Gaussian input, Z-matrix of N, CA and C with variables (Angstrom, degrees):
# hf/3-21g

backbone

0 1
 N
 C     1     B1
 C     2     B2     1     A1
 N     3     B3     2     A2     1     D1
 C     4     B4     3     A3     2     D2
 C     5     B5     4     A4     3     D3
 N     6     B6     5     A5     4     D4
 C     7     B7     6     A6     5     D5
 C     8     B8     7     A7     6     D6
 N     9     B9     8     A8     7     D7
 C    10    B10     9     A9     8     D8
 C    11    B11    10    A10     9     D9
 N    12    B12    11    A11    10    D10
 C    13    B13    12    A12    11    D11
 C    14    B14    13    A13    12    D12
 N    15    B15    14    A14    13    D13
 C    16    B16    15    A15    14    D14
 C    17    B17    16    A16    15    D15
 N    18    B18    17    A17    16    D16
 C    19    B19    18    A18    17    D17
 C    20    B20    19    A19    18    D18
 N    21    B21    20    A20    19    D19
 C    22    B22    21    A21    20    D20
 C    23    B23    22    A22    21    D21
 N    24    B24    23    A23    22    D22
 C    25    B25    24    A24    23    D23
 C    26    B26    25    A25    24    D24
 N    27    B27    26    A26    25    D25
 C    28    B28    27    A27    26    D26
 C    29    B29    28    A28    27    D27
 N    30    B30    29    A29    28    D28
 C    31    B31    30    A30    29    D29
 C    32    B32    31    A31    30    D30
 N    33    B33    32    A32    31    D31
 C    34    B34    33    A33    32    D32
 C    35    B35    34    A34    33    D33
 N    36    B36    35    A35    34    D34
 C    37    B37    36    A36    35    D35
 C    38    B38    37    A37    36    D36
 N    39    B39    38    A38    37    D37
 C    40    B40    39    A39    38    D38
 C    41    B41    40    A40    39    D39
 N    42    B42    41    A41    40    D40
 C    43    B43    42    A42    41    D41
 C    44    B44    43    A43    42    D42
 N    45    B45    44    A44    43    D43
 C    46    B46    45    A45    44    D44
 C    47    B47    46    A46    45    D45
 N    48    B48    47    A47    46    D46
 C    49    B49    48    A48    47    D47
 C    50    B50    49    A49    48    D48
 N    51    B51    50    A50    49    D49
 C    52    B52    51    A51    50    D50
 C    53    B53    52    A52    51    D51
 N    54    B54    53    A53    52    D52
 C    55    B55    54    A54    53    D53
 C    56    B56    55    A55    54    D54
 N    57    B57    56    A56    55    D55
 C    58    B58    57    A57    56    D56
 C    59    B59    58    A58    57    D57
 N    60    B60    59    A59    58    D58
 C    61    B61    60    A60    59    D59
 C    62    B62    61    A61    60    D60
 N    63    B63    62    A62    61    D61
 C    64    B64    63    A63    62    D62
 C    65    B65    64    A64    63    D63
 N    66    B66    65    A65    64    D64
 C    67    B67    66    A66    65    D65
 C    68    B68    67    A67    66    D66
 N    69    B69    68    A68    67    D67
 C    70    B70    69    A69    68    D68
 C    71    B71    70    A70    69    D69
 N    72    B72    71    A71    70    D70
 C    73    B73    72    A72    71    D71
 C    74    B74    73    A73    72    D72
 N    75    B75    74    A74    73    D73
 C    76    B76    75    A75    74    D74
 C    77    B77    76    A76    75    D75
 N    78    B78    77    A77    76    D76
 C    79    B79    78    A78    77    D77
 C    80    B80    79    A79    78    D78
 N    81    B81    80    A80    79    D79
 C    82    B82    81    A81    80    D80
 C    83    B83    82    A82    81    D81
 N    84    B84    83    A83    82    D82
 C    85    B85    84    A84    83    D83
 C    86    B86    85    A85    84    D84
 N    87    B87    86    A86    85    D85
 C    88    B88    87    A87    86    D86
 C    89    B89    88    A88    87    D87
 N    90    B90    89    A89    88    D88
 C    91    B91    90    A90    89    D89
 C    92    B92    91    A91    90    D90
 N    93    B93    92    A92    91    D91
 C    94    B94    93    A93    92    D92
 C    95    B95    94    A94    93    D93
 N    96    B96    95    A95    94    D94
 C    97    B97    96    A96    95    D95
 C    98    B98    97    A97    96    D96
 N    99    B99    98    A98    97    D97
 C   100   B100    99    A99    98    D98
 C   101   B101   100   A100    99    D99
 N   102   B102   101   A101   100   D100
 C   103   B103   102   A102   101   D101
 C   104   B104   103   A103   102   D102
 N   105   B105   104   A104   103   D103
 C   106   B106   105   A105   104   D104
 C   107   B107   106   A106   105   D105
 N   108   B108   107   A107   106   D106
 C   109   B109   108   A108   107   D107
 C   110   B110   109   A109   108   D108
 N   111   B111   110   A110   109   D109
 C   112   B112   111   A111   110   D110
 C   113   B113   112   A112   111   D111
 N   114   B114   113   A113   112   D112
 C   115   B115   114   A114   113   D113
 C   116   B116   115   A115   114   D114
 N   117   B117   116   A116   115   D115
 C   118   B118   117   A117   116   D116
 C   119   B119   118   A118   117   D117
 N   120   B120   119   A119   118   D118
 C   121   B121   120   A120   119   D119
 C   122   B122   121   A121   120   D120
 N   123   B123   122   A122   121   D121
 C   124   B124   123   A123   122   D122
 C   125   B125   124   A124   123   D123
 N   126   B126   125   A125   124   D124
 C   127   B127   126   A126   125   D125
 C   128   B128   127   A127   126   D126
 N   129   B129   128   A128   127   D127
 C   130   B130   129   A129   128   D128
 C   131   B131   130   A130   129   D129
 N   132   B132   131   A131   130   D130
 C   133   B133   132   A132   131   D131
 C   134   B134   133   A133   132   D132
 N   135   B135   134   A134   133   D133
 C   136   B136   135   A135   134   D134
 C   137   B137   136   A136   135   D135
 N   138   B138   137   A137   136   D136
 C   139   B139   138   A138   137   D137
 C   140   B140   139   A139   138   D138
 N   141   B141   140   A140   139   D139
 C   142   B142   141   A141   140   D140
 C   143   B143   142   A142   141   D141
 N   144   B144   143   A143   142   D142
 C   145   B145   144   A144   143   D143
 C   146   B146   145   A145   144   D144
 N   147   B147   146   A146   145   D145
 C   148   B148   147   A147   146   D146
 C   149   B149   148   A148   147   D147
 N   150   B150   149   A149   148   D148
 C   151   B151   150   A150   149   D149
 C   152   B152   151   A151   150   D150
 N   153   B153   152   A152   151   D151
 C   154   B154   153   A153   152   D152
 C   155   B155   154   A154   153   D153
 N   156   B156   155   A155   154   D154
 C   157   B157   156   A156   155   D155
 C   158   B158   157   A157   156   D156
 N   159   B159   158   A158   157   D157
 C   160   B160   159   A159   158   D158
 C   161   B161   160   A160   159   D159
 N   162   B162   161   A161   160   D160
 C   163   B163   162   A162   161   D161
 C   164   B164   163   A163   162   D162
 N   165   B165   164   A164   163   D163
 C   166   B166   165   A165   164   D164
 C   167   B167   166   A166   165   D165
 N   168   B168   167   A167   166   D166
 C   169   B169   168   A168   167   D167
 C   170   B170   169   A169   168   D168
 N   171   B171   170   A170   169   D169
 C   172   B172   171   A171   170   D170
 C   173   B173   172   A172   171   D171
 N   174   B174   173   A173   172   D172
 C   175   B175   174   A174   173   D173
 C   176   B176   175   A175   174   D174
 N   177   B177   176   A176   175   D175
 C   178   B178   177   A177   176   D176
 C   179   B179   178   A178   177   D177
 N   180   B180   179   A179   178   D178
 C   181   B181   180   A180   179   D179
 C   182   B182   181   A181   180   D180
 N   183   B183   182   A182   181   D181
 C   184   B184   183   A183   182   D182
 C   185   B185   184   A184   183   D183
 N   186   B186   185   A185   184   D184
 C   187   B187   186   A186   185   D185
 C   188   B188   187   A187   186   D186
 N   189   B189   188   A188   187   D187
 C   190   B190   189   A189   188   D188
 C   191   B191   190   A190   189   D189
 N   192   B192   191   A191   190   D190
 C   193   B193   192   A192   191   D191
 C   194   B194   193   A193   192   D192
 N   195   B195   194   A194   193   D193
 C   196   B196   195   A195   194   D194
 C   197   B197   196   A196   195   D195
 N   198   B198   197   A197   196   D196
 C   199   B199   198   A198   197   D197
 C   200   B200   199   A199   198   D198
 N   201   B201   200   A200   199   D199
 C   202   B202   201   A201   200   D200
 C   203   B203   202   A202   201   D201
 N   204   B204   203   A203   202   D202
 C   205   B205   204   A204   203   D203
 C   206   B206   205   A205   204   D204
 N   207   B207   206   A206   205   D205
 C   208   B208   207   A207   206   D206
 C   209   B209   208   A208   207   D207
 N   210   B210   209   A209   208   D208
 C   211   B211   210   A210   209   D209
 C   212   B212   211   A211   210   D210
 N   213   B213   212   A212   211   D211
 C   214   B214   213   A213   212   D212
 C   215   B215   214   A214   213   D213
 N   216   B216   215   A215   214   D214
 C   217   B217   216   A216   215   D215
 C   218   B218   217   A217   216   D216
 N   219   B219   218   A218   217   D217
 C   220   B220   219   A219   218   D218
 C   221   B221   220   A220   219   D219
 N   222   B222   221   A221   220   D220
 C   223   B223   222   A222   221   D221
 C   224   B224   223   A223   222   D222
 N   225   B225   224   A224   223   D223
 C   226   B226   225   A225   224   D224
 C   227   B227   226   A226   225   D225
 N   228   B228   227   A227   226   D226
 C   229   B229   228   A228   227   D227
 C   230   B230   229   A229   228   D228
 N   231   B231   230   A230   229   D229
 C   232   B232   231   A231   230   D230
 C   233   B233   232   A232   231   D231
 N   234   B234   233   A233   232   D232
 C   235   B235   234   A234   233   D233
 C   236   B236   235   A235   234   D234
 N   237   B237   236   A236   235   D235
 C   238   B238   237   A237   236   D236
 C   239   B239   238   A238   237   D237
 N   240   B240   239   A239   238   D238
 C   241   B241   240   A240   239   D239
 C   242   B242   241   A241   240   D240
 N   243   B243   242   A242   241   D241
 C   244   B244   243   A243   242   D242
 C   245   B245   244   A244   243   D243
 N   246   B246   245   A245   244   D244
 C   247   B247   246   A246   245   D245
 C   248   B248   247   A247   246   D246
 N   249   B249   248   A248   247   D247
 C   250   B250   249   A249   248   D248
 C   251   B251   250   A250   249   D249
 N   252   B252   251   A251   250   D250
 C   253   B253   252   A252   251   D251
 C   254   B254   253   A253   252   D252
 N   255   B255   254   A254   253   D253
 C   256   B256   255   A255   254   D254
 C   257   B257   256   A256   255   D255
 N   258   B258   257   A257   256   D256
 C   259   B259   258   A258   257   D257
 C   260   B260   259   A259   258   D258
 N   261   B261   260   A260   259   D259
 C   262   B262   261   A261   260   D260
 C   263   B263   262   A262   261   D261
 N   264   B264   263   A263   262   D262
 C   265   B265   264   A264   263   D263
 C   266   B266   265   A265   264   D264
 N   267   B267   266   A266   265   D265
 C   268   B268   267   A267   266   D266
 C   269   B269   268   A268   267   D267
 N   270   B270   269   A269   268   D268
 C   271   B271   270   A270   269   D269
 C   272   B272   271   A271   270   D270
 N   273   B273   272   A272   271   D271
 C   274   B274   273   A273   272   D272
 C   275   B275   274   A274   273   D273
 N   276   B276   275   A275   274   D274
 C   277   B277   276   A276   275   D275
 C   278   B278   277   A277   276   D276
 N   279   B279   278   A278   277   D277
 C   280   B280   279   A279   278   D278
 C   281   B281   280   A280   279   D279
 N   282   B282   281   A281   280   D280
 C   283   B283   282   A282   281   D281
 C   284   B284   283   A283   282   D282
 N   285   B285   284   A284   283   D283
 C   286   B286   285   A285   284   D284
 C   287   B287   286   A286   285   D285
 N   288   B288   287   A287   286   D286
 C   289   B289   288   A288   287   D287
 C   290   B290   289   A289   288   D288
 N   291   B291   290   A290   289   D289
 C   292   B292   291   A291   290   D290
 C   293   B293   292   A292   291   D291
 N   294   B294   293   A293   292   D292
 C   295   B295   294   A294   293   D293
 C   296   B296   295   A295   294   D294
 N   297   B297   296   A296   295   D295
 C   298   B298   297   A297   296   D296
 C   299   B299   298   A298   297   D297
 N   300   B300   299   A299   298   D298
 C   301   B301   300   A300   299   D299
 C   302   B302   301   A301   300   D300
 N   303   B303   302   A302   301   D301
 C   304   B304   303   A303   302   D302
 C   305   B305   304   A304   303   D303
 N   306   B306   305   A305   304   D304
 C   307   B307   306   A306   305   D305
 C   308   B308   307   A307   306   D306
 N   309   B309   308   A308   307   D307
 C   310   B310   309   A309   308   D308
 C   311   B311   310   A310   309   D309
 N   312   B312   311   A311   310   D310
 C   313   B313   312   A312   311   D311
 C   314   B314   313   A313   312   D312
 N   315   B315   314   A314   313   D313
 C   316   B316   315   A315   314   D314
 C   317   B317   316   A316   315   D315
 N   318   B318   317   A317   316   D316
 C   319   B319   318   A318   317   D317
 C   320   B320   319   A319   318   D318
 N   321   B321   320   A320   319   D319
 C   322   B322   321   A321   320   D320
 C   323   B323   322   A322   321   D321
 N   324   B324   323   A323   322   D322
 C   325   B325   324   A324   323   D323
 C   326   B326   325   A325   324   D324
 N   327   B327   326   A326   325   D325
 C   328   B328   327   A327   326   D326
 C   329   B329   328   A328   327   D327

   B1=1.4292
   B2=1.4857
   B3=1.3195
   B4=1.4498
   B5=1.5688
   B6=1.2703
   B7=1.4726
   B8=1.5832
   B9=1.2932
   B10=1.4866
   B11=1.4964
   B12=1.3891
   B13=1.4358
   B14=1.5125
   B15=1.3235
   B16=1.4962
   B17=1.4977
   B18=1.2805
   B19=1.4694
   B20=1.5099
   B21=1.3180
   B22=1.4332
   B23=1.4580
   B24=1.3655
   B25=1.4048
   B26=1.5418
   B27=1.3058
   B28=1.4675
   B29=1.5393
   B30=1.2427
   B31=1.4931
   B32=1.5275
   B33=1.3067
   B34=1.4327
   B35=1.5483
   B36=1.3157
   B37=1.4648
   B38=1.5244
   B39=1.2703
   B40=1.5038
   B41=1.5006
   B42=1.3510
   B43=1.5594
   B44=1.5175
   B45=1.2875
   B46=1.4951
   B47=1.5378
   B48=1.3319
   B49=1.4117
   B50=1.5206
   B51=1.2687
   B52=1.5233
   B53=1.5088
   B54=1.3184
   B55=1.4762
   B56=1.5462
   B57=1.3570
   B58=1.4971
   B59=1.4381
   B60=1.3550
   B61=1.4317
   B62=1.5483
   B63=1.3451
   B64=1.4667
   B65=1.5327
   B66=1.3164
   B67=1.4785
   B68=1.5269
   B69=1.3479
   B70=1.5074
   B71=1.5017
   B72=1.2979
   B73=1.4698
   B74=1.5550
   B75=1.2986
   B76=1.5333
   B77=1.5562
   B78=1.3059
   B79=1.4485
   B80=1.5930
   B81=1.3394
   B82=1.4596
   B83=1.5079
   B84=1.3902
   B85=1.5078
   B86=1.5385
   B87=1.3329
   B88=1.4644
   B89=1.5542
   B90=1.2200
   B91=1.4985
   B92=1.5827
   B93=1.2816
   B94=1.4601
   B95=1.5503
   B96=1.2964
   B97=1.4648
   B98=1.5147
   B99=1.3428
   B100=1.4777
   B101=1.4813
   B102=1.3375
   B103=1.3950
   B104=1.5630
   B105=1.3176
   B106=1.5056
   B107=1.4961
   B108=1.3512
   B109=1.4548
   B110=1.5627
   B111=1.2819
   B112=1.4495
   B113=1.6311
   B114=1.2322
   B115=1.4755
   B116=1.5771
   B117=1.2920
   B118=1.3926
   B119=1.5554
   B120=1.3131
   B121=1.4777
   B122=1.5957
   B123=1.2835
   B124=1.4425
   B125=1.6134
   B126=1.3187
   B127=1.3686
   B128=1.5490
   B129=1.3629
   B130=1.4487
   B131=1.5234
   B132=1.3096
   B133=1.4493
   B134=1.4906
   B135=1.3271
   B136=1.4400
   B137=1.5091
   B138=1.3019
   B139=1.4802
   B140=1.5204
   B141=1.3365
   B142=1.4783
   B143=1.5403
   B144=1.3561
   B145=1.4502
   B146=1.5251
   B147=1.2714
   B148=1.4818
   B149=1.4962
   B150=1.3264
   B151=1.5083
   B152=1.4844
   B153=1.2783
   B154=1.4790
   B155=1.5857
   B156=1.2905
   B157=1.4578
   B158=1.5000
   B159=1.3457
   B160=1.4944
   B161=1.4850
   B162=1.2838
   B163=1.5198
   B164=1.5058
   B165=1.3523
   B166=1.4545
   B167=1.4690
   B168=1.3271
   B169=1.4135
   B170=1.5098
   B171=1.3815
   B172=1.4744
   B173=1.5466
   B174=1.3138
   B175=1.4138
   B176=1.6029
   B177=1.4058
   B178=1.4823
   B179=1.5631
   B180=1.3578
   B181=1.3884
   B182=1.5352
   B183=1.2520
   B184=1.5048
   B185=1.6070
   B186=1.3032
   B187=1.4067
   B188=1.4765
   B189=1.3679
   B190=1.4845
   B191=1.5288
   B192=1.3421
   B193=1.4655
   B194=1.4741
   B195=1.3035
   B196=1.5025
   B197=1.4971
   B198=1.2955
   B199=1.5050
   B200=1.5128
   B201=1.3342
   B202=1.4765
   B203=1.4611
   B204=1.3017
   B205=1.5009
   B206=1.5150
   B207=1.3139
   B208=1.5115
   B209=1.5855
   B210=1.2525
   B211=1.5337
   B212=1.5209
   B213=1.3410
   B214=1.4525
   B215=1.5176
   B216=1.3440
   B217=1.4318
   B218=1.5163
   B219=1.3149
   B220=1.5300
   B221=1.5255
   B222=1.2621
   B223=1.5355
   B224=1.5467
   B225=1.3579
   B226=1.4272
   B227=1.5946
   B228=1.2913
   B229=1.5100
   B230=1.4861
   B231=1.2864
   B232=1.4837
   B233=1.5571
   B234=1.3109
   B235=1.4874
   B236=1.4505
   B237=1.3407
   B238=1.5012
   B239=1.5034
   B240=1.4112
   B241=1.4701
   B242=1.4998
   B243=1.3859
   B244=1.4615
   B245=1.5593
   B246=1.2777
   B247=1.5328
   B248=1.4376
   B249=1.3470
   B250=1.4588
   B251=1.4852
   B252=1.3676
   B253=1.4564
   B254=1.5302
   B255=1.3290
   B256=1.4422
   B257=1.5427
   B258=1.3693
   B259=1.4708
   B260=1.5584
   B261=1.2878
   B262=1.4983
   B263=1.5786
   B264=1.2478
   B265=1.4367
   B266=1.5438
   B267=1.3095
   B268=1.4319
   B269=1.5392
   B270=1.2918
   B271=1.4650
   B272=1.5212
   B273=1.3310
   B274=1.4056
   B275=1.5331
   B276=1.3455
   B277=1.4668
   B278=1.5192
   B279=1.2717
   B280=1.5356
   B281=1.5662
   B282=1.2998
   B283=1.5061
   B284=1.5673
   B285=1.4225
   B286=1.4521
   B287=1.5202
   B288=1.3371
   B289=1.4632
   B290=1.4488
   B291=1.3255
   B292=1.4460
   B293=1.5109
   B294=1.3951
   B295=1.4283
   B296=1.4537
   B297=1.3584
   B298=1.4499
   B299=1.4805
   B300=1.3552
   B301=1.4520
   B302=1.5351
   B303=1.3086
   B304=1.4249
   B305=1.5381
   B306=1.3380
   B307=1.5347
   B308=1.5414
   B309=1.3234
   B310=1.4844
   B311=1.4988
   B312=1.3485
   B313=1.4239
   B314=1.5578
   B315=1.3286
   B316=1.4386
   B317=1.5251
   B318=1.3211
   B319=1.4188
   B320=1.5557
   B321=1.3120
   B322=1.4732
   B323=1.4455
   B324=1.2950
   B325=1.4659
   B326=1.5069
   B327=1.3456
   B328=1.4284
   B329=1.4717
   A1=114.66
   A2=116.54
   A3=122.06
   A4=107.90
   A5=116.56
   A6=122.72
   A7=113.29
   A8=111.59
   A9=117.99
   A10=114.92
   A11=117.51
   A12=120.27
   A13=115.18
   A14=118.35
   A15=119.02
   A16=108.61
   A17=119.32
   A18=124.32
   A19=111.66
   A20=115.15
   A21=121.97
   A22=114.20
   A23=121.12
   A24=127.55
   A25=114.05
   A26=115.10
   A27=120.40
   A28=108.20
   A29=118.55
   A30=128.22
   A31=108.28
   A32=116.59
   A33=124.98
   A34=111.34
   A35=117.08
   A36=122.58
   A37=110.45
   A38=115.08
   A39=116.84
   A40=112.20
   A41=114.53
   A42=117.95
   A43=110.08
   A44=116.82
   A45=116.74
   A46=110.08
   A47=119.26
   A48=123.38
   A49=110.82
   A50=116.21
   A51=123.71
   A52=108.51
   A53=116.35
   A54=119.17
   A55=109.88
   A56=116.53
   A57=119.56
   A58=111.91
   A59=120.35
   A60=119.15
   A61=110.17
   A62=115.43
   A63=116.50
   A64=112.01
   A65=115.89
   A66=117.76
   A67=114.20
   A68=115.30
   A69=120.31
   A70=107.69
   A71=119.07
   A72=122.36
   A73=110.20
   A74=116.66
   A75=118.64
   A76=110.63
   A77=117.18
   A78=124.33
   A79=109.28
   A80=111.53
   A81=117.45
   A82=117.55
   A83=110.10
   A84=117.36
   A85=109.19
   A86=115.72
   A87=119.77
   A88=112.19
   A89=115.61
   A90=121.47
   A91=113.74
   A92=114.47
   A93=118.47
   A94=111.47
   A95=119.90
   A96=122.86
   A97=110.48
   A98=116.97
   A99=121.93
   A100=112.37
   A101=118.61
   A102=123.40
   A103=110.11
   A104=114.62
   A105=114.77
   A106=110.35
   A107=120.80
   A108=122.16
   A109=112.06
   A110=118.70
   A111=122.96
   A112=109.64
   A113=115.05
   A114=120.30
   A115=109.82
   A116=116.84
   A117=123.19
   A118=111.69
   A119=116.28
   A120=121.72
   A121=106.81
   A122=116.66
   A123=122.23
   A124=109.95
   A125=116.29
   A126=124.04
   A127=111.21
   A128=114.95
   A129=121.42
   A130=112.10
   A131=116.77
   A132=119.41
   A133=114.93
   A134=114.60
   A135=123.05
   A136=110.44
   A137=117.50
   A138=120.35
   A139=116.48
   A140=113.76
   A141=118.98
   A142=109.89
   A143=114.13
   A144=119.42
   A145=111.71
   A146=115.64
   A147=119.65
   A148=109.73
   A149=118.01
   A150=120.06
   A151=112.37
   A152=115.55
   A153=121.56
   A154=109.28
   A155=119.84
   A156=123.00
   A157=109.34
   A158=116.51
   A159=117.00
   A160=116.49
   A161=111.35
   A162=114.58
   A163=111.99
   A164=118.05
   A165=119.88
   A166=113.85
   A167=118.22
   A168=122.76
   A169=111.27
   A170=115.94
   A171=122.52
   A172=111.15
   A173=114.36
   A174=123.40
   A175=109.03
   A176=112.02
   A177=115.86
   A178=110.95
   A179=116.07
   A180=116.82
   A181=111.55
   A182=119.34
   A183=118.87
   A184=114.66
   A185=114.21
   A186=116.70
   A187=117.75
   A188=114.64
   A189=118.76
   A190=104.54
   A191=115.18
   A192=120.88
   A193=112.93
   A194=116.25
   A195=119.30
   A196=108.24
   A197=114.77
   A198=123.43
   A199=108.41
   A200=116.65
   A201=120.62
   A202=117.91
   A203=114.72
   A204=120.50
   A205=113.13
   A206=112.79
   A207=113.40
   A208=110.53
   A209=115.21
   A210=122.15
   A211=101.84
   A212=117.94
   A213=120.86
   A214=116.66
   A215=114.47
   A216=118.22
   A217=116.52
   A218=114.45
   A219=117.30
   A220=107.04
   A221=120.04
   A222=123.83
   A223=110.56
   A224=115.87
   A225=119.83
   A226=109.54
   A227=116.83
   A228=115.16
   A229=115.01
   A230=117.70
   A231=124.49
   A232=104.20
   A233=114.89
   A234=120.71
   A235=110.30
   A236=118.30
   A237=122.33
   A238=111.41
   A239=111.94
   A240=115.17
   A241=111.81
   A242=118.44
   A243=123.55
   A244=108.20
   A245=117.75
   A246=118.61
   A247=114.48
   A248=116.87
   A249=120.40
   A250=109.33
   A251=116.81
   A252=117.95
   A253=114.29
   A254=114.54
   A255=123.20
   A256=107.84
   A257=116.80
   A258=120.56
   A259=110.51
   A260=117.59
   A261=120.57
   A262=111.97
   A263=115.95
   A264=122.76
   A265=109.13
   A266=118.70
   A267=120.66
   A268=112.42
   A269=115.90
   A270=122.00
   A271=109.43
   A272=116.68
   A273=121.83
   A274=113.47
   A275=117.65
   A276=117.79
   A277=109.75
   A278=119.49
   A279=120.42
   A280=108.71
   A281=117.89
   A282=118.51
   A283=109.14
   A284=114.85
   A285=118.45
   A286=111.24
   A287=117.43
   A288=120.57
   A289=113.73
   A290=117.83
   A291=119.57
   A292=115.36
   A293=115.85
   A294=119.61
   A295=117.49
   A296=121.53
   A297=126.08
   A298=114.34
   A299=115.19
   A300=121.02
   A301=109.15
   A302=115.92
   A303=120.47
   A304=105.25
   A305=112.90
   A306=116.61
   A307=112.75
   A308=116.97
   A309=120.77
   A310=110.67
   A311=119.60
   A312=122.66
   A313=117.33
   A314=111.41
   A315=120.16
   A316=115.24
   A317=116.21
   A318=121.89
   A319=111.17
   A320=119.45
   A321=122.04
   A322=110.12
   A323=122.06
   A324=125.37
   A325=108.51
   A326=118.52
   A327=120.46
   A328=116.06
   D1=168.88
   D2=-175.66
   D3=-83.44
   D4=141.64
   D5=172.10
   D6=45.19
   D7=87.11
   D8=176.53
   D9=64.79
   D10=30.03
   D11=176.20
   D12=85.81
   D13=3.76
   D14=177.18
   D15=-64.54
   D16=137.94
   D17=179.62
   D18=60.14
   D19=38.49
   D20=171.88
   D21=-59.72
   D22=133.10
   D23=-175.22
   D24=63.29
   D25=31.81
   D26=177.68
   D27=-117.12
   D28=58.56
   D29=-168.03
   D30=-56.55
   D31=-49.51
   D32=-173.64
   D33=-65.72
   D34=-46.93
   D35=173.64
   D36=-57.72
   D37=-49.91
   D38=-177.35
   D39=-61.46
   D40=-39.78
   D41=178.21
   D42=-65.44
   D43=-42.54
   D44=178.47
   D45=-63.48
   D46=-51.07
   D47=178.46
   D48=-51.49
   D49=-45.04
   D50=-179.43
   D51=-59.79
   D52=-51.05
   D53=-175.41
   D54=-64.56
   D55=-37.94
   D56=175.46
   D57=-63.10
   D58=-41.97
   D59=-175.14
   D60=-74.31
   D61=-34.57
   D62=172.80
   D63=-63.63
   D64=-38.23
   D65=175.48
   D66=-61.63
   D67=-40.27
   D68=179.30
   D69=-65.14
   D70=-44.33
   D71=-179.68
   D72=-63.76
   D73=-44.17
   D74=175.68
   D75=-59.88
   D76=-39.38
   D77=178.46
   D78=-58.88
   D79=-52.04
   D80=176.06
   D81=-60.83
   D82=-39.15
   D83=-179.51
   D84=-65.91
   D85=-33.59
   D86=177.47
   D87=-64.80
   D88=-28.94
   D89=-177.93
   D90=-85.86
   D91=-19.71
   D92=-179.71
   D93=-73.58
   D94=129.41
   D95=-176.05
   D96=-62.99
   D97=148.09
   D98=179.78
   D99=-89.09
   D100=54.00
   D101=178.07
   D102=-112.57
   D103=163.17
   D104=-176.79
   D105=-66.02
   D106=-24.66
   D107=178.96
   D108=-61.70
   D109=-27.14
   D110=-174.88
   D111=-111.79
   D112=7.61
   D113=-179.65
   D114=-52.47
   D115=-47.14
   D116=-174.72
   D117=-61.97
   D118=-32.03
   D119=177.67
   D120=-69.58
   D121=-39.44
   D122=176.93
   D123=-59.89
   D124=-44.99
   D125=-177.71
   D126=-66.41
   D127=-47.69
   D128=179.00
   D129=-63.75
   D130=-39.90
   D131=176.92
   D132=-65.01
   D133=-33.76
   D134=173.12
   D135=-65.73
   D136=-43.53
   D137=175.50
   D138=-60.10
   D139=-39.48
   D140=177.89
   D141=-66.16
   D142=-43.05
   D143=177.99
   D144=-64.69
   D145=-43.04
   D146=177.54
   D147=-58.30
   D148=-49.34
   D149=179.02
   D150=-60.12
   D151=-45.71
   D152=-178.10
   D153=-63.60
   D154=-40.14
   D155=179.07
   D156=-70.16
   D157=-39.31
   D158=176.09
   D159=-61.83
   D160=-42.13
   D161=174.61
   D162=-67.83
   D163=-37.45
   D164=177.48
   D165=-62.56
   D166=-39.13
   D167=179.79
   D168=-63.60
   D169=-43.37
   D170=173.75
   D171=-56.19
   D172=-51.03
   D173=-174.10
   D174=-60.48
   D175=-46.30
   D176=-175.73
   D177=-69.54
   D178=-43.29
   D179=-174.73
   D180=-78.32
   D181=-37.73
   D182=-173.95
   D183=-112.74
   D184=-6.74
   D185=-176.41
   D186=87.25
   D187=-8.85
   D188=-176.79
   D189=-157.40
   D190=162.91
   D191=177.13
   D192=-93.94
   D193=130.87
   D194=-178.60
   D195=-80.81
   D196=116.73
   D197=172.90
   D198=-104.44
   D199=133.15
   D200=-173.86
   D201=-142.49
   D202=-1.30
   D203=175.77
   D204=-99.73
   D205=119.23
   D206=-178.08
   D207=-137.31
   D208=131.43
   D209=-177.58
   D210=-107.46
   D211=102.65
   D212=173.54
   D213=-66.64
   D214=-26.38
   D215=-179.79
   D216=-60.05
   D217=-32.81
   D218=-178.36
   D219=-115.91
   D220=3.24
   D221=179.57
   D222=50.72
   D223=48.26
   D224=-179.19
   D225=-89.79
   D226=151.16
   D227=179.90
   D228=-56.23
   D229=153.83
   D230=-179.17
   D231=-68.93
   D232=143.46
   D233=176.99
   D234=-148.73
   D235=-179.80
   D236=175.12
   D237=-132.21
   D238=-175.62
   D239=-172.97
   D240=-70.12
   D241=-31.09
   D242=177.40
   D243=-62.53
   D244=-40.94
   D245=174.40
   D246=-62.02
   D247=-38.06
   D248=177.45
   D249=-62.27
   D250=-47.01
   D251=178.39
   D252=-54.01
   D253=-53.19
   D254=-173.73
   D255=-60.25
   D256=-54.76
   D257=-173.31
   D258=-65.92
   D259=-45.65
   D260=-178.56
   D261=-64.85
   D262=-47.60
   D263=-178.91
   D264=-63.40
   D265=-43.87
   D266=-179.82
   D267=-63.96
   D268=-42.66
   D269=176.87
   D270=-58.61
   D271=-50.03
   D272=-178.29
   D273=-63.88
   D274=-33.68
   D275=176.25
   D276=-70.34
   D277=-38.97
   D278=176.83
   D279=-65.33
   D280=-35.81
   D281=179.49
   D282=-66.70
   D283=-43.24
   D284=176.20
   D285=-59.99
   D286=-50.49
   D287=-178.03
   D288=-60.84
   D289=-35.04
   D290=-177.60
   D291=-83.83
   D292=-39.13
   D293=-170.69
   D294=-111.65
   D295=-22.34
   D296=-170.42
   D297=-101.50
   D298=-53.50
   D299=-177.19
   D300=-85.93
   D301=142.67
   D302=-179.54
   D303=-92.12
   D304=164.44
   D305=-177.38
   D306=-55.65
   D307=-42.16
   D308=-175.35
   D309=-70.11
   D310=-19.40
   D311=172.54
   D312=-77.58
   D313=-14.88
   D314=-176.30
   D315=-105.31
   D316=10.48
   D317=-176.21
   D318=-62.55
   D319=-20.38
   D320=178.53
   D321=-63.98
   D322=-21.95
   D323=-173.73
   D324=-74.15
   D325=-34.70
   D326=-178.48
   D327=-69.24

C-alpha cells in the first residue's frame, strides 16, 4: 500500500491517483517559465514525476512497490529510491514556494 500500508491491495486506485498527480504536476510544469530562475522547479517536478513513475511501474508489474532501504539505527519504515525522490523534491518545492519565490514571481500559477 501507499504510505505505511494505506490502501493496501488497492492497485487500481493507486494507479489512477498516481496518473492524476503526475498529470497535475505536468500541468503545473507547463505553466512554469523556462528561465534560469525557475530551473530548480523544473528539476524538482521531474524528480517527483520520476519517483511516481518508478513506483507506478513496480505497482503495475508486480502488484506492489518494492521497498528495500532500511535504517535499523532509527527504526524508520522501509522505503525505496522513488520514495526518496518524491518526498525530498516535494519538501524542497514547498520550501522554495514559501521562502524563496515572492508572490509576484508565482503569478503564473493562477
